[in-house]
Residue frames as a rotation matrix with the C-alpha (Angstrom) as fourth column:
MET 1
0.225 -0.905 -0.360 -63.19
-0.654 -0.414 0.633 -22.43
-0.722 0.093 -0.686 85.54
LYS 2
-0.457 -0.389 0.800 -63.00
0.205 0.829 0.520 -25.70
-0.866 0.402 -0.299 83.62
ALA 3
0.468 0.716 0.518 -65.66
0.730 0.017 -0.683 -24.49
-0.498 0.698 -0.515 81.18
LEU 4
0.816 -0.217 -0.535 -63.67
-0.332 -0.935 -0.127 -21.31
-0.472 0.282 -0.835 80.51
LYS 5
-0.249 -0.961 0.119 -60.54
-0.511 0.234 0.827 -23.34
-0.823 0.145 -0.549 79.81
THR 6
-0.233 0.255 0.938 -62.51
0.614 0.787 -0.062 -25.59
-0.755 0.561 -0.340 77.43
VAL 7
0.829 0.559 0.024 -63.88
0.403 -0.566 -0.720 -22.57
-0.389 0.606 -0.694 75.57
ALA 8
0.476 -0.735 -0.483 -60.38
-0.638 -0.667 0.386 -21.07
-0.606 0.124 -0.786 75.31
VAL 9
-0.486 -0.656 0.578 -58.97
-0.092 0.696 0.712 -24.31
-0.869 0.292 -0.399 73.91
ALA 10
0.147 0.633 0.760 -61.82
0.794 0.383 -0.472 -24.60
-0.590 0.673 -0.446 71.41
LEU 11
0.909 0.167 -0.381 -61.28
-0.019 -0.898 -0.439 -20.99
-0.415 0.407 -0.814 70.33
GLY 12
0.050 -0.980 -0.193 -57.56
-0.646 -0.179 0.742 -21.60
-0.762 0.087 -0.642 69.90
ILE 13
-0.462 -0.162 0.872 -58.16
0.372 0.857 0.357 -24.70
-0.805 0.489 -0.335 67.80
THR 14
0.563 0.751 0.344 -60.68
0.675 -0.177 -0.716 -22.82
-0.477 0.636 -0.607 65.66
LEU 15
0.762 -0.335 -0.555 -58.29
-0.429 -0.903 -0.043 -19.92
-0.486 0.270 -0.831 65.05
ALA 16
-0.320 -0.917 0.238 -55.47
-0.413 0.361 0.836 -22.33
-0.853 0.169 -0.494 64.21
ALA 17
-0.173 0.340 0.924 -57.72
0.696 0.706 -0.130 -24.13
-0.697 0.621 -0.359 61.72
LEU 18
0.839 0.531 -0.121 -58.70
0.321 -0.662 -0.678 -20.82
-0.440 0.529 -0.725 60.11
ILE 19
0.402 -0.782 -0.477 -55.01
-0.753 -0.578 0.313 -20.13
-0.521 0.234 -0.821 59.50
VAL 20
-0.455 -0.698 0.552 -53.72
-0.319 0.707 0.631 -23.61
-0.831 0.112 -0.545 58.64
ILE 21
0.138 0.583 0.801 -56.45
0.550 0.627 -0.552 -24.74
-0.824 0.516 -0.234 56.22
PRO 22
0.953 0.200 -0.227 -56.14
-0.063 -0.603 -0.795 -21.79
-0.296 0.772 -0.562 53.78
LEU 23
0.163 -0.967 -0.197 -52.35
-0.875 -0.234 0.424 -22.09
-0.456 0.103 -0.884 53.89
ALA 24
-0.388 -0.249 0.887 -52.59
0.017 0.961 0.277 -25.79
-0.921 0.123 -0.369 53.03
VAL 25
0.603 0.662 0.445 -54.92
0.512 0.107 -0.852 -24.97
-0.612 0.742 -0.275 50.12
LEU 26
0.825 -0.343 -0.449 -52.54
-0.515 -0.782 -0.350 -22.31
-0.231 0.520 -0.822 48.82
ALA 27
-0.211 -0.938 0.276 -49.59
-0.688 0.343 0.640 -24.67
-0.695 -0.054 -0.717 49.12
GLY 28
-0.105 0.253 0.962 -51.49
0.415 0.890 -0.189 -27.32
-0.904 0.379 -0.198 47.15
LEU 29
0.893 0.449 0.033 -52.37
0.240 -0.413 -0.878 -24.81
-0.381 0.792 -0.477 44.43
PHE 30
0.462 -0.806 -0.369 -48.74
-0.797 -0.560 0.225 -23.69
-0.388 0.190 -0.902 44.25
VAL 31
-0.426 -0.601 0.677 -47.52
-0.262 0.798 0.543 -27.28
-0.866 0.054 -0.497 43.82
TRP 32
0.288 0.625 0.725 -50.21
0.602 0.471 -0.645 -27.94
-0.745 0.622 -0.241 41.19
LEU 33
0.919 0.030 -0.394 -49.18
-0.224 -0.783 -0.581 -24.78
-0.326 0.622 -0.712 39.33
LYS 34
0.016 -0.994 -0.108 -45.52
-0.839 -0.072 0.540 -25.79
-0.544 0.082 -0.835 39.34
LEU 35
-0.376 -0.125 0.918 -46.31
0.141 0.972 0.190 -29.31
-0.916 0.201 -0.347 38.13
THR 36
0.572 0.656 0.492 -48.56
0.606 0.066 -0.792 -28.09
-0.552 0.752 -0.360 35.31
GLU 37
0.723 -0.391 -0.569 -46.05
-0.533 -0.841 -0.099 -25.39
-0.439 0.375 -0.816 34.38
GLU 38
-0.362 -0.898 0.249 -43.36
-0.533 0.419 0.736 -28.03
-0.765 0.133 -0.630 33.83
ALA 39
-0.150 0.388 0.909 -45.73
0.584 0.777 -0.235 -30.09
-0.798 0.496 -0.343 31.72
ASP 40
0.863 0.480 -0.159 -46.58
0.198 -0.610 -0.767 -27.02
-0.465 0.631 -0.621 29.61
GLU 41
0.294 -0.841 -0.454 -42.88
-0.771 -0.489 0.407 -26.32
-0.565 0.231 -0.792 29.06
GLU 42
-0.510 -0.460 0.727 -42.35
-0.017 0.850 0.526 -29.89
-0.860 0.256 -0.441 27.86
LEU 43
0.346 0.719 0.603 -45.21
0.694 0.236 -0.680 -29.51
-0.631 0.654 -0.417 25.39
LEU 44
0.854 -0.073 -0.515 -43.72
-0.295 -0.884 -0.363 -26.26
-0.429 0.462 -0.776 24.10
GLU 45
-0.190 -0.982 -0.011 -40.36
-0.655 0.119 0.746 -27.93
-0.731 0.149 -0.666 23.63
LEU 46
-0.336 0.141 0.931 -42.00
0.482 0.875 0.042 -30.74
-0.809 0.463 -0.362 21.64
ASP 47
0.746 0.663 0.059 -43.78
0.424 -0.404 -0.811 -28.16
-0.514 0.630 -0.582 19.48
ARG 48
0.528 -0.629 -0.571 -40.52
-0.667 -0.723 0.181 -26.35
-0.526 0.285 -0.801 18.73
ASP 49
-0.473 -0.738 0.481 -38.81
-0.289 0.646 0.707 -29.61
-0.832 0.195 -0.519 17.78
GLY 50
-0.064 0.550 0.833 -41.62
0.682 0.633 -0.366 -30.58
-0.729 0.545 -0.415 15.44
ALA 51
0.820 0.476 -0.318 -41.79
0.155 -0.719 -0.678 -27.21
-0.551 0.507 -0.663 13.67
């Protein structure tokens, strides 16, 4: 019975990791995109001022 409980816990942790890790990667990409988007907008504003 203890072995079955251990397998169930391991399976639950594995499934949670399969969900959490990709979500964390997507969140990091989203933040990176937002940060680089703001930097690109600043560069465009500088270009408009110079022209």
